[in-house]
DSSP file (Angstrom, degrees, kcal/mol; ACC not computed):
  #  RESIDUE AA STRUCTURE BP1 BP2  ACC     N-H-->O    O-->H-N    N-H-->O    O-->H-N    TCO  KAPPA ALPHA  PHI   PSI    X-CA   Y-CA   Z-CA
    1    1 A M              0   0    0      0, 0.0     2,-0.1     0, 0.0     6,-0.0   0.000 360.0 360.0 360.0 143.3  -26.5    2.5    3.7
    2    2 A T    >   -     0   0    0      1,-0.1     3,-1.0     4,-0.0     0, 0.0  -0.365 360.0-104.4 -79.2 166.9  -27.2   -1.2    3.1
    3    3 A Q  T 3  S+     0   0    0      1,-0.2    -1,-0.1    -2,-0.1     0, 0.0   0.786 120.4  54.0 -61.6 -27.8  -29.6   -3.1    5.2
    4    4 A T  T 3  S+     0   0    0      2,-0.1     2,-0.3     0, 0.0    -1,-0.2   0.673  90.7  88.7 -83.9 -15.9  -26.7   -4.8    7.1
    5    5 A E    <   -     0   0    0     -3,-1.0     2,-0.5     1,-0.0    39,-0.0  -0.627  67.5-148.7 -83.8 140.5  -25.0   -1.6    8.1
    6    6 A E        -     0   0    0     -2,-0.3    -2,-0.1    -5,-0.0     3,-0.1  -0.925  13.8-125.4-112.2 129.9  -26.0    0.0   11.3
    7    7 A K        -     0   0    0     -2,-0.5    38,-0.1     1,-0.1    37,-0.1  -0.499  35.4-109.6 -67.4 136.4  -26.0    3.8   11.8
    8    8 A P        -     0   0    0      0, 0.0     3,-0.1     0, 0.0    -1,-0.1  -0.414  16.0-142.5 -65.9 144.6  -23.9    4.7   14.9
    9    9 A K  S    S+     0   0    0      1,-0.2     2,-0.3    -2,-0.1    -2,-0.0   0.811  82.5   9.5 -78.0 -30.8  -26.1    5.9   17.8
   10   10 A V  S    S-     0   0    0     -3,-0.0     2,-0.7     2,-0.0    -1,-0.2  -0.964  74.3-116.9-142.3 157.6  -23.4    8.5   18.8
   11   11 A I        -     0   0    0     -2,-0.3     2,-0.2    -3,-0.1     5,-0.0  -0.899  40.3-152.2 -94.9 116.0  -20.2    9.9   17.4
   12   12 A R    >   -     0   0    0     -2,-0.7     3,-1.8     1,-0.1     4,-0.3  -0.572  21.3-121.0 -92.7 152.7  -17.6    8.9   19.9
   13   13 A G  G >  S+     0   0    0      1,-0.3     3,-1.5    -2,-0.2    -1,-0.1   0.819 112.5  60.8 -58.5 -33.0  -14.4   10.8   20.6
   14   14 A D  G 3  S+     0   0    0      1,-0.3    -1,-0.3     3,-0.0    -3,-0.0   0.556  93.7  66.0 -76.8  -4.5  -12.3    7.7   19.7
   15   15 A D  G <  S+     0   0    0     -3,-1.8    -1,-0.3     2,-0.0     2,-0.3   0.595  91.4  83.3 -81.4 -12.6  -13.9    7.9   16.2
   16   16 A L    <   -     0   0    0     -3,-1.5     2,-0.3    -4,-0.3     3,-0.0  -0.652  64.4-156.5 -98.6 149.7  -12.0   11.2   15.6
   17   17 A Q        -     0   0    0     -2,-0.3     3,-0.2     1,-0.1    -2,-0.0  -0.785  30.8-114.1-117.8 161.3   -8.4   11.6   14.5
   18   18 A A  S    S+     0   0    0     -2,-0.3     2,-0.4     1,-0.2    -1,-0.1   0.896 111.1  25.5 -62.3 -39.3   -6.0   14.5   15.0
   19   19 A I  S    S+     0   0    0     -3,-0.0    -1,-0.2     2,-0.0     0, 0.0  -0.993  73.9 176.3-127.0 125.3   -6.1   15.1   11.2
   20   20 A T        -     0   0    0     -2,-0.4    46,-0.1    -3,-0.2     2,-0.0  -0.986  30.6-123.1-129.6 121.6   -9.1   14.0    9.1
   21   21 A P        -     0   0    0      0, 0.0    46,-2.9     0, 0.0     2,-0.5  -0.370  20.9-161.6 -59.4 139.5   -9.4   14.6    5.4
   22   22 A H  E     -a   67   0A   0     44,-0.2     2,-0.4    36,-0.0    46,-0.2  -0.903  12.7-157.5-126.4  99.8  -12.6   16.6    4.6
   23   23 A L  E     -a   68   0A   0     44,-3.0    46,-1.9    -2,-0.5     2,-0.5  -0.633   8.9-151.0 -89.4 130.7  -13.3   16.1    0.9
   24   24 A V  E     -a   69   0A   0     -2,-0.4     2,-0.4    44,-0.2    46,-0.2  -0.876  26.8-179.7 -95.2 126.4  -15.4   18.5   -1.1
   25   25 A C  E >   -a   70   0A   0     44,-2.6    46,-1.9    -2,-0.5     2,-1.3  -0.958  39.5-129.0-131.8 144.5  -17.1   16.7   -4.0
   26   26 A A  T 3  S+     0   0    0     -2,-0.4    44,-0.1     1,-0.3    -2,-0.0  -0.788 112.6  14.4 -84.6  94.6  -19.5   17.5   -6.8
   27   27 A G  T 3> S+     0   0    0     -2,-1.3     4,-2.1    44,-0.1    -1,-0.3   0.823  75.8 179.0 101.5  56.8  -21.9   14.7   -5.9
   28   28 A A  H <> S+     0   0    0     -3,-0.6     4,-2.3     1,-0.2     5,-0.1   0.835  80.3  55.6 -63.8 -34.2  -20.8   13.7   -2.4
   29   29 A A  H  > S+     0   0    0      1,-0.2     4,-1.8     2,-0.2    -1,-0.2   0.910 109.9  46.8 -64.2 -40.3  -23.5   11.0   -2.0
   30   30 A D  H  > S+     0   0    0     -3,-0.2     4,-2.5     1,-0.2    -2,-0.2   0.882 108.9  55.9 -65.8 -36.9  -22.2    9.4   -5.2
   31   31 A A  H  X S+     0   0    0     -4,-2.1     4,-2.9     2,-0.2     5,-0.2   0.913 104.4  52.7 -61.7 -42.5  -18.6    9.7   -3.8
   32   32 A I  H  X S+     0   0    0     -4,-2.3     4,-2.1     1,-0.2    -1,-0.2   0.940 110.3  48.0 -58.0 -46.2  -19.6    7.8   -0.7
   33   33 A E  H  X S+     0   0    0     -4,-1.8     4,-2.1     1,-0.2    -1,-0.2   0.894 111.5  50.6 -63.7 -39.3  -21.0    5.0   -2.9
   34   34 A F  H  X S+     0   0    0     -4,-2.5     4,-3.7     1,-0.2     5,-0.4   0.946 110.3  48.7 -61.7 -47.7  -17.8    5.0   -5.0
   35   35 A Y  H  X S+     0   0    0     -4,-2.9     6,-2.1     1,-0.2     4,-1.7   0.844 110.3  52.2 -64.1 -33.0  -15.6    4.8   -1.9
   36   36 A K  H  X S+     0   0    0     -4,-2.1     4,-0.7     4,-0.3    -1,-0.2   0.936 118.2  36.7 -65.3 -45.6  -17.7    1.9   -0.6
   37   37 A K  H  < S+     0   0    0     -4,-2.1    -2,-0.2    -5,-0.2    -3,-0.2   0.931 128.6  32.2 -72.9 -46.8  -17.4    0.0   -3.9
   38   38 A A  H  < S+     0   0    0     -4,-3.7    -3,-0.2    -5,-0.2    -2,-0.2   0.847 133.2  24.8 -83.6 -35.9  -13.8    0.9   -4.8
   39   39 A F  H  < S-     0   0    0     -4,-1.7    -3,-0.2    -5,-0.4    23,-0.2   0.458  99.0-116.2-110.9  -3.7  -12.1    1.2   -1.3
   40   40 A G     <  +     0   0    0     -4,-0.7    -4,-0.3    -5,-0.4    22,-0.3   0.787  53.5 175.3  70.2  26.1  -14.3   -1.0    0.9
   41   41 A A        -     0   0    0     -6,-2.1     2,-0.5    -9,-0.1    20,-0.2  -0.246  25.7-138.2 -64.9 152.7  -15.3    2.1    2.9
   42   42 A V  E     -B   60   0A   0     18,-2.3    18,-2.1    20,-0.1     2,-0.3  -0.967  17.3-128.3-113.0 125.1  -17.9    1.9    5.6
   43   43 A E  E     +B   59   0A   0     -2,-0.5    16,-0.3    16,-0.2     3,-0.1  -0.585  30.3 172.4 -75.8 130.2  -20.4    4.7    5.8
   44   44 A K  E     -     0   0A   0     14,-3.2     2,-0.3     1,-0.4    15,-0.2   0.714  61.9  -2.7-106.7 -31.3  -20.7    6.2    9.3
   45   45 A M  E     -B   58   0A   0     13,-1.8    13,-2.3   -38,-0.1    -1,-0.4  -0.990  48.3-172.3-163.7 149.5  -23.0    9.2    8.8
   46   46 A R  E     -B   57   0A   0     -2,-0.3     2,-0.5    11,-0.2    11,-0.2  -0.913   3.8-178.0-151.0 122.1  -24.9   11.1    6.2
   47   47 A L  E     -B   56   0A   0      9,-3.1     8,-2.9    -2,-0.3     9,-1.5  -0.957  11.0-165.5-122.6 112.6  -26.7   14.4    6.7
   48   48 A A  E     -B   54   0A   0     -2,-0.5     6,-0.2     6,-0.3     5,-0.1  -0.753  12.9-134.5 -97.1 143.2  -28.6   15.8    3.7
   49   49 A G    >   -     0   0    0      4,-3.1     3,-1.8    -2,-0.3    -1,-0.1  -0.206  39.1 -87.5 -81.2-179.7  -29.8   19.4    3.5
   50   50 A R  T 3  S+     0   0    0      1,-0.3    -1,-0.1     2,-0.1    -2,-0.0   0.817 129.5  54.6 -59.9 -31.8  -33.2   20.5    2.3
   51   51 A D  T 3  S-     0   0    0      2,-0.1    -1,-0.3     1,-0.1     3,-0.1   0.436 118.8-111.0 -83.7   1.5  -32.0   20.6   -1.3
   52   52 A G  S <  S+     0   0    0     -3,-1.8    -2,-0.1     1,-0.3     2,-0.1   0.252  75.7 132.8  88.6 -12.9  -30.7   17.0   -1.0
   53   53 A K        -     0   0    0     -5,-0.1    -4,-3.1     1,-0.1     2,-0.5  -0.417  67.5-102.1 -71.6 149.4  -27.0   18.0   -1.1
   54   54 A L  E     -B   48   0A   0     -6,-0.2    16,-2.5     1,-0.2    -6,-0.3  -0.594  34.9-179.3 -75.2 119.2  -24.8   16.4    1.4
   55   55 A M  E    S-     0   0A   0     -8,-2.9     2,-0.3    -2,-0.5    -7,-0.2   0.762  75.9  -2.5 -86.3 -29.0  -24.1   18.8    4.3
   56   56 A H  E     +B   47   0A   0     -9,-1.5    -9,-3.1    13,-0.1    -1,-0.4  -0.911  64.6 173.0-162.4 134.7  -21.9   16.3    6.0
   57   57 A G  E     -BC  46  68A   0     11,-1.9    11,-2.3    -2,-0.3     2,-0.4  -0.970  10.0-162.9-137.8 155.5  -20.9   12.7    5.4
   58   58 A A  E     +BC  45  67A   0    -13,-2.3   -14,-3.2    -2,-0.3   -13,-1.8  -0.995  10.6 172.3-142.2 134.5  -18.4   10.4    7.2
   59   59 A I  E     -BC  43  66A   0      7,-2.7     7,-2.5    -2,-0.4     2,-0.5  -0.885  24.0-134.3-131.9 165.4  -16.9    7.2    6.0
   60   60 A K  E     -BC  42  65A   0    -18,-2.1   -18,-2.3    -2,-0.3     2,-0.6  -0.994  14.0-172.1-123.0 126.5  -14.2    4.9    7.4
   61   61 A I  E >  S- C   0  64A   0      3,-2.9     3,-2.2    -2,-0.5     2,-0.3  -0.969  71.1 -43.8-116.7 113.2  -11.5    3.5    5.1
   62   62 A G  T 3  S-     0   0    0     -2,-0.6   -20,-0.1     1,-0.3    32,-0.1  -0.527 124.7 -27.2  61.8-124.6   -9.4    1.0    6.9
   63   63 A N  T 3  S+     0   0    0     -2,-0.3     2,-0.4    -3,-0.1    -1,-0.3   0.200 120.7  96.8-104.0  16.6   -8.8    2.6   10.3
   64   64 A A  E <   - C   0  61A   0     -3,-2.2    -3,-2.9   -47,-0.0     2,-0.3  -0.873  63.9-139.3-112.9 138.1   -9.0    6.2    9.0
   65   65 A S  E     - C   0  60A   0     -2,-0.4     2,-0.4    -5,-0.2    -5,-0.2  -0.696  17.0-171.7 -88.7 144.3  -12.0    8.5    9.0
   66   66 A V  E     - C   0  59A   0     -7,-2.5    -7,-2.7    -2,-0.3     2,-0.3  -0.998   8.7-152.3-135.3 132.3  -12.8   10.7    6.0
   67   67 A M  E     -aC  22  58A   0    -46,-2.9   -44,-3.0    -2,-0.4     2,-0.3  -0.781  13.1-166.5-103.0 151.5  -15.5   13.4    6.0
   68   68 A L  E     +aC  23  57A   0    -11,-2.3   -11,-1.9    -2,-0.3     2,-0.3  -0.961  10.6 174.3-136.7 153.1  -17.3   14.5    2.8
   69   69 A V  E     -a   24   0A   0    -46,-1.9   -44,-2.6    -2,-0.3   -14,-0.2  -0.983  35.1-105.7-151.7 150.7  -19.5   17.4    1.7
   70   70 A D  E     -a   25   0A   0    -16,-2.5   -44,-0.2    -2,-0.3     7,-0.0  -0.518  48.9 -97.2 -73.7 148.6  -21.1   18.6   -1.5
   71   71 A E        -     0   0    0    -46,-1.9     7,-0.2    -2,-0.2    -1,-0.1  -0.335  37.7-170.8 -63.9 149.1  -19.5   21.6   -3.1
   72   72 A S  B > > -D   77   0B   0      5,-2.2     3,-2.1     1,-0.1     5,-2.1  -0.732  11.4-172.7-145.3  89.2  -21.2   24.9   -2.3
   73   73 A P  G > 5S+     0   0    0      0, 0.0     3,-1.6     0, 0.0    -1,-0.1   0.823  86.4  64.5 -54.6 -32.9  -19.8   27.8   -4.4
   74   74 A D  G 3 5S+     0   0    0      1,-0.3    -2,-0.0     2,-0.1     0, 0.0   0.787 108.4  41.2 -61.2 -25.8  -22.0   30.2   -2.2
   75   75 A W  G < 5S-     0   0    0     -3,-2.1    -1,-0.3     2,-0.2     3,-0.1   0.283 120.9-107.3-102.6   7.9  -19.8   29.2    0.8
   76   76 A G  T < 5S+     0   0    0     -3,-1.6     2,-0.6    -4,-0.3    -2,-0.1   0.762  76.5 137.3  73.7  23.9  -16.5   29.2   -1.2
   77   77 A S  B   < +D   72   0B   0     -5,-2.1    -5,-2.2    -7,-0.0     2,-0.4  -0.911  27.7 175.6-111.2 110.6  -16.4   25.4   -1.1
   78   78 A F        -     0   0    0     -2,-0.6   -54,-0.2    -7,-0.2   -52,-0.0  -0.901  25.7-130.2-122.0 143.5  -15.3   23.9   -4.5
   79   79 A A    >>  -     0   0    0     -2,-0.4     3,-1.4     1,-0.1     4,-1.0  -0.493  33.4-108.2 -81.3 157.5  -14.6   20.4   -5.6
   80   80 A P  T 34>S+     0   0    0      0, 0.0     5,-3.1     0, 0.0     3,-0.5   0.840 119.6  61.5 -54.5 -34.0  -11.4   19.5   -7.5
   81   81 A T  T 345S+     0   0    0     50,-0.7     3,-0.3     1,-0.2    51,-0.1   0.775 105.3  46.9 -67.4 -23.7  -13.5   19.1  -10.7
   82   82 A S  T <45S+     0   0    0     -3,-1.4    -1,-0.2     1,-0.2    -4,-0.0   0.660 114.8  47.1 -85.3 -18.2  -14.6   22.7  -10.5
   83   83 A L  T  <5S-     0   0    0     -4,-1.0    -2,-0.2    -3,-0.5    -1,-0.2   0.249 115.2-108.0-107.4  10.7  -11.0   23.9   -9.8
   84   84 A N  T   5S-     0   0    0     -4,-0.4    -3,-0.2    -3,-0.3     2,-0.2   0.875  83.7 -33.2  61.9  38.1   -9.3   21.9  -12.6
   85   85 A G      < -     0   0    0     -5,-3.1    48,-0.1    -6,-0.1    -2,-0.1  -0.468  69.4 -94.7 114.0 177.8   -7.7   19.6  -10.1
   86   86 A S        -     0   0    0     46,-0.3    48,-0.1    -2,-0.2    -7,-0.0  -0.987   8.3-144.8-134.7 142.2   -6.3   19.6   -6.6
   87   87 A P  S    S+     0   0    0      0, 0.0     2,-0.4     0, 0.0    -1,-0.0   0.510  78.4  92.3 -80.9  -2.6   -2.8   20.0   -5.3
   88   88 A V        -     0   0    0      2,-0.0    46,-0.8    47,-0.0     2,-0.4  -0.748  54.3-169.4 -99.1 136.5   -3.5   17.5   -2.5
   89   89 A T  E     -e  134   0C   0     -2,-0.4     2,-0.5    44,-0.1    46,-0.2  -0.990  16.0-142.2-120.1 132.7   -2.9   13.8   -2.6
   90   90 A I  E     -e  135   0C   0     44,-2.7    46,-2.4    -2,-0.4     2,-0.4  -0.825  15.3-145.4 -95.6 128.7   -4.3   11.5    0.1
   91   91 A H  E     -e  136   0C   0     -2,-0.5     2,-0.4    44,-0.2    46,-0.2  -0.812  18.1-176.0 -99.8 132.6   -2.0    8.7    1.1
   92   92 A L  E     -e  137   0C   0     44,-2.9    46,-2.4    -2,-0.4     2,-0.4  -0.988  15.5-150.1-133.7 124.2   -3.5    5.4    2.0
   93   93 A Y  E     +e  138   0C   0     -2,-0.4     2,-0.3    44,-0.2    46,-0.2  -0.799  25.3 172.5 -91.4 134.4   -1.7    2.2    3.3
   94   94 A V        -     0   0    0     44,-2.8     3,-0.3    -2,-0.4    46,-0.3  -0.878  43.0-113.9-135.9 166.1   -3.4   -1.1    2.4
   95   95 A A  S    S+     0   0    0     -2,-0.3     2,-0.3     1,-0.3    44,-0.1   0.840 108.4  20.3 -71.5 -33.6   -2.5   -4.8    2.7
   96   96 A D     >  -     0   0    0      1,-0.1     4,-2.5    42,-0.1    -1,-0.3  -0.810  63.6-174.4-142.3  95.3   -2.3   -5.4   -1.1
   97   97 A V  H  > S+     0   0    0     -2,-0.3     4,-2.7    -3,-0.3     5,-0.3   0.856  85.4  54.2 -60.8 -38.1   -1.7   -2.3   -3.3
   98   98 A D  H  > S+     0   0    0      2,-0.2     4,-2.2     1,-0.2    -1,-0.2   0.948 113.0  40.8 -63.5 -49.3   -2.1   -4.2   -6.6
   99   99 A A  H  > S+     0   0    0      2,-0.2     4,-2.4     1,-0.2    -2,-0.2   0.893 115.6  52.1 -65.4 -40.3   -5.5   -5.7   -5.7
  100  100 A F  H  X S+     0   0    0     -4,-2.5     4,-2.3     2,-0.2    -2,-0.2   0.939 112.4  43.6 -62.6 -48.3   -6.7   -2.4   -4.2
  101  101 A I  H  X S+     0   0    0     -4,-2.7     4,-2.7     2,-0.2     5,-0.2   0.895 112.1  54.2 -65.8 -39.5   -5.8   -0.3   -7.2
  102  102 A D  H  X S+     0   0    0     -4,-2.2     4,-2.3    -5,-0.3    -1,-0.2   0.934 110.7  46.0 -59.3 -46.5   -7.2   -2.9   -9.6
  103  103 A R  H  X S+     0   0    0     -4,-2.4     4,-1.4     1,-0.2    -2,-0.2   0.901 112.9  50.2 -63.9 -41.2  -10.6   -2.8   -7.7
  104  104 A A  H  X>S+     0   0    0     -4,-2.3     5,-2.6     2,-0.2     4,-0.5   0.905 110.9  48.4 -65.2 -41.4  -10.6    1.0   -7.6
  105  105 A V  H ><5S+     0   0    0     -4,-2.7     3,-1.2     1,-0.2    -2,-0.2   0.911 110.0  51.8 -66.5 -41.3   -9.9    1.2  -11.4
  106  106 A K  H 3<5S+     0   0    0     -4,-2.3    -1,-0.2     1,-0.3    -2,-0.2   0.799 108.4  53.2 -63.7 -27.2  -12.7   -1.3  -12.1
  107  107 A A  H 3<5S-     0   0    0     -4,-1.4    -1,-0.3    -5,-0.2    -2,-0.2   0.549 136.3 -81.5 -84.8  -8.5  -15.0    0.8  -10.0
  108  108 A G  T <<5S+     0   0    0     -3,-1.2    -3,-0.2    -4,-0.5    -2,-0.1   0.438  83.0 134.6 126.1  -0.9  -14.2    4.0  -12.0
  109  109 A A      < -     0   0    0     -5,-2.6     2,-0.5    -6,-0.1    -1,-0.3  -0.407  52.5-123.0 -74.1 157.3  -10.9    5.4  -10.7
  110  110 A T  E     -F  128   0C   0     18,-3.0    18,-2.4    -2,-0.1     2,-0.5  -0.900  19.5-126.9-103.7 128.0   -8.2    6.5  -13.3
  111  111 A L  E     +F  127   0C   0     -2,-0.5    16,-0.2    16,-0.2     3,-0.2  -0.622  33.0 169.3 -73.6 121.9   -4.8    4.9  -13.0
  112  112 A R  E    S+     0   0C   0     14,-2.6     2,-0.3    -2,-0.5    15,-0.2   0.694  73.9   9.8-103.4 -28.9   -2.1    7.7  -12.8
  113  113 A M  E    S-F  126   0C   0     13,-2.2    13,-2.1     3,-0.0    -1,-0.3  -0.893  78.3-128.2-153.0 120.2    0.8    5.5  -11.8
  114  114 A A  E     -     0   0C   0     -2,-0.3    10,-0.1    11,-0.2   -16,-0.1  -0.330  44.9 -86.0 -64.6 148.5    0.9    1.7  -11.8
  115  115 A P  E     +     0   0C   0      0, 0.0     2,-0.3     0, 0.0    10,-0.2  -0.283  58.9 166.0 -57.4 137.9    2.1    0.0   -8.6
  116  116 A A  E     -F  124   0C   0      8,-1.8     8,-2.7    -3,-0.1     2,-0.4  -0.985  44.1 -96.6-150.0 154.6    5.8   -0.4   -8.4
  117  117 A D  E     -F  123   0C   0     -2,-0.3     2,-0.3     6,-0.2     6,-0.2  -0.623  47.7-152.2 -73.4 128.4    8.4   -1.2   -5.8
  118  118 A M    >   -     0   0    0      4,-3.0     3,-1.8    -2,-0.4     4,-0.1  -0.701  23.2-115.0-110.1 157.6    9.8    2.1   -4.6
  119  119 A F  T 3  S+     0   0    0      1,-0.3    33,-0.2    -2,-0.3    34,-0.1   0.651 109.8  62.5 -65.0 -17.9   13.2    3.0   -3.1
  120  120 A W  T 3  S-     0   0    0      2,-0.2    -1,-0.3    32,-0.1    24,-0.2   0.387 123.2 -94.2 -93.1   4.3   11.8    3.9    0.3
  121  121 A G  S <  S+     0   0    0     -3,-1.8    20,-3.0     1,-0.4    21,-1.7   0.514  88.9 107.7 103.4   5.6   10.4    0.4    1.0
  122  122 A D  E     - G   0 140C   0     18,-0.2    -4,-3.0    19,-0.2     2,-0.5  -0.837  65.8-131.2-111.6 152.4    6.8    0.6   -0.2
  123  123 A R  E     -FG 117 139C   0     16,-2.8    16,-2.5    -2,-0.3     2,-0.3  -0.924  47.6-177.5 -92.4 130.2    5.0   -0.8   -3.2
  124  124 A Y  E     +FG 116 138C   0     -8,-2.7    -8,-1.8    -2,-0.5     2,-0.3  -0.975  23.2 162.9-145.1 139.5    3.3    2.3   -4.4
  125  125 A G  E     - G   0 137C   0     12,-2.4    12,-3.0    -2,-0.3     2,-0.4  -0.943  24.2-131.6-148.5 170.3    0.8    3.6   -7.1
  126  126 A I  E     +FG 113 136C   0    -13,-2.1   -14,-2.6    -2,-0.3   -13,-2.2  -0.988  20.7 175.2-132.0 136.8   -1.4    6.5   -7.7
  127  127 A I  E     -FG 111 135C   0      8,-2.5     8,-3.0    -2,-0.4     2,-0.4  -0.905  21.0-141.4-129.0 162.1   -5.1    6.8   -8.8
  128  128 A E  E     -FG 110 134C   0    -18,-2.4   -18,-3.0    -2,-0.3     6,-0.2  -0.997  21.7-136.0-122.7 129.1   -7.5    9.6   -9.3
  129  129 A D    >   -     0   0    0      4,-2.9     3,-2.1    -2,-0.4   -20,-0.1  -0.324  30.7-100.7 -78.4 166.8  -11.1    9.1   -8.2
  130  130 A P  T 3  S+     0   0    0      0, 0.0    -1,-0.1     0, 0.0   -21,-0.1   0.577 121.1  60.6 -64.0  -7.2  -14.1   10.2  -10.4
  131  131 A F  T 3  S-     0   0    0      2,-0.2   -50,-0.7  -100,-0.1  -105,-0.2   0.307 121.6-101.3-104.5   6.9  -14.5   13.2   -8.1
  132  132 A G  S <  S+     0   0    0     -3,-2.1     2,-0.4     1,-0.3   -46,-0.3   0.463  77.0 134.6  92.2   2.9  -11.0   14.6   -8.9
  133  133 A H        -     0   0    0    -48,-0.1    -4,-2.9   -44,-0.0     2,-0.4  -0.727  46.9-140.2 -89.5 133.9   -9.2   13.5   -5.7
  134  134 A K  E     -eG  89 128C   0    -46,-0.8   -44,-2.7    -2,-0.4     2,-0.4  -0.732  16.5-167.5 -93.3 139.6   -5.8   11.9   -6.0
  135  135 A W  E     -eG  90 127C   0     -8,-3.0    -8,-2.5    -2,-0.4     2,-0.6  -0.991  12.7-155.8-129.0 124.3   -4.9    9.0   -3.9
  136  136 A S  E     -eG  91 126C   0    -46,-2.4   -44,-2.9    -2,-0.4     2,-0.4  -0.897  20.4-162.3 -95.0 128.6   -1.4    7.5   -3.4
  137  137 A I  E     +eG  92 125C   0    -12,-3.0   -12,-2.4    -2,-0.6     2,-0.3  -0.917  12.8 174.6-117.0 135.1   -1.8    3.9   -2.4
  138  138 A A  E     -eG  93 124C   0    -46,-2.4   -44,-2.8    -2,-0.4     2,-0.5  -0.983  28.5-155.4-143.6 151.8    0.9    1.9   -0.8
  139  139 A T  E     - G   0 123C   0    -16,-2.5   -16,-2.8    -2,-0.3     2,-0.3  -0.998  32.4-127.5-120.1 123.3    1.8   -1.5    0.8
  140  140 A H  E     + G   0 122C   0     -2,-0.5   -18,-0.2   -46,-0.3     3,-0.1  -0.563  32.2 172.8 -73.3 128.8    4.8   -1.3    3.2
  141  141 A Q        +     0   0    0    -20,-3.0     2,-0.3     1,-0.3   -19,-0.2   0.776  58.3   1.4-106.4 -37.0    7.3   -3.9    2.2
  142  142 A R        -     0   0    0    -21,-1.7    -1,-0.3   -22,-0.1     2,-0.3  -0.993  64.0-116.7-156.1 145.8   10.4   -3.3    4.4
  143  143 A D        -     0   0    0     -2,-0.3     2,-0.3    -3,-0.1   -22,-0.1  -0.625  37.1-178.0 -79.4 139.6   11.6   -0.9    7.1
  144  144 A M        -     0   0    0     -2,-0.3     2,-0.1   -24,-0.2    -2,-0.0  -0.982  24.9-119.7-139.2 149.7   14.6    1.2    6.1
  145  145 A S     >  -     0   0    0     -2,-0.3     4,-2.3     1,-0.1     5,-0.2  -0.408  35.6-107.2 -78.5 164.4   16.8    3.7    7.9
  146  146 A V  H  > S+     0   0    0      1,-0.2     4,-2.6     2,-0.2     5,-0.2   0.905 122.2  51.1 -59.1 -42.0   17.0    7.3    6.6
  147  147 A S  H  > S+     0   0    0      1,-0.2     4,-2.3     2,-0.2    -1,-0.2   0.884 108.5  51.0 -66.6 -36.7   20.5    6.6    5.3
  148  148 A E  H  > S+     0   0    0      2,-0.2     4,-2.5     1,-0.2    -1,-0.2   0.906 111.4  48.4 -63.6 -40.7   19.3    3.5    3.5
  149  149 A I  H  X S+     0   0    0     -4,-2.3     4,-2.6     2,-0.2    -2,-0.2   0.914 110.4  51.4 -64.7 -43.1   16.5    5.5    1.9
  150  150 A E  H  X S+     0   0    0     -4,-2.6     4,-2.0     2,-0.2    -2,-0.2   0.915 112.4  45.7 -60.4 -43.7   19.0    8.2    0.9
  151  151 A E  H  X S+     0   0    0     -4,-2.3     4,-1.8     2,-0.2    -2,-0.2   0.917 113.3  49.4 -66.2 -43.5   21.3    5.7   -0.7
  152  152 A A  H  X S+     0   0    0     -4,-2.5     4,-2.3     1,-0.2    -2,-0.2   0.881 109.3  53.2 -64.0 -37.0   18.5    3.9   -2.5
  153  153 A M  H  X S+     0   0    0     -4,-2.6     4,-3.3     1,-0.2     7,-0.2   0.905 105.8  53.4 -64.4 -41.3   17.2    7.3   -3.8
  154  154 A K  H  < S+     0   0    0     -4,-2.0    -1,-0.2     1,-0.2    -2,-0.2   0.895 112.7  43.8 -60.8 -39.8   20.6    8.1   -5.2
  155  155 A A  H  < S+     0   0    0     -4,-1.8    -1,-0.2     1,-0.2    -2,-0.2   0.866 117.6  45.6 -71.4 -36.3   20.6    4.8   -7.1
  156  156 A F  H  < S+     0   0    0     -4,-2.3    -2,-0.2     1,-0.3    -3,-0.2   0.885 131.1  19.9 -72.7 -41.3   17.0    5.2   -8.2
  157  157 A M    ><  -     0   0    0     -4,-3.3     3,-2.5    -5,-0.2    -1,-0.3  -0.719  69.9-178.1-131.5  78.5   17.3    8.9   -9.2
  158  158 A P  T 3  S+     0   0    0      0, 0.0    -1,-0.1     0, 0.0    -2,-0.1   0.747  83.9  49.3 -55.9 -27.5   21.1    9.6   -9.8
  159  159 A S  T 3  S+     0   0    0      2,-0.1     2,-0.3     0, 0.0    -5,-0.1   0.443  82.7 118.1 -92.0   1.5   20.5   13.2  -10.7
  160  160 A A    <   -     0   0    0     -3,-2.5     2,-0.2    -7,-0.2    -3,-0.1  -0.515  47.4-164.7 -72.8 128.2   18.3   13.9   -7.6
  161  161 A G        -     0   0    0     -2,-0.3    -2,-0.1     1,-0.1    -1,-0.0  -0.657  17.8-109.5-106.1 166.1   19.9   16.4   -5.3
  162  162 A G    >   -     0   0    0     -2,-0.2     3,-1.3     1,-0.1    -1,-0.1  -0.119  44.4 -86.4 -81.4-174.1   19.1   17.3   -1.8
  163  163 A C  T 3  S+     0   0    0      1,-0.3    -1,-0.1     2,-0.1    -2,-0.0   0.750 126.5  54.5 -66.7 -24.3   17.4   20.5   -0.5
  164  164 A D  T 3         0   0    0      1,-0.2    -1,-0.3     0, 0.0     0, 0.0   0.368 360.0 360.0 -94.9   6.2   20.8   22.3   -0.4
  165  165 A S    <         0   0    0     -3,-1.3    -1,-0.2     0, 0.0    -2,-0.1   0.458 360.0 360.0 -98.5 360.0   21.8   21.6   -4.0
């Protein structure tokens, strides 16, 4: 934590969400520093074990909480880098997807898909952080009905079929 950040005195119920990502990282303390630099995250909590590994960390990205922990193979807890990737992508809405992705890439993220205007009304891109976690980043541009999205998808991907095809 920087000198200007203040550790919370208590963890309040309104700090918790119904669903909160809990990321396993090889180097969770380094991950916190990356998210602060790349995503503008605010560190809320850090508990290190006797071996120095992070037993629990918490950050806030925008209005969302994210928990972190160091991988612990003895407990069956592995980071994406130990598993050759992760099937999970974390979706994050931001005010300016282009600037956000640019800052994340400059901080060490890998660009997987450059931001582009998408048929469902978002400007959208994908990055992978240095710890193996994939993030889809979006800026909402316009509200659309389900039927408008379906029509736009057909134009965007003419061979795309529905679930029943």
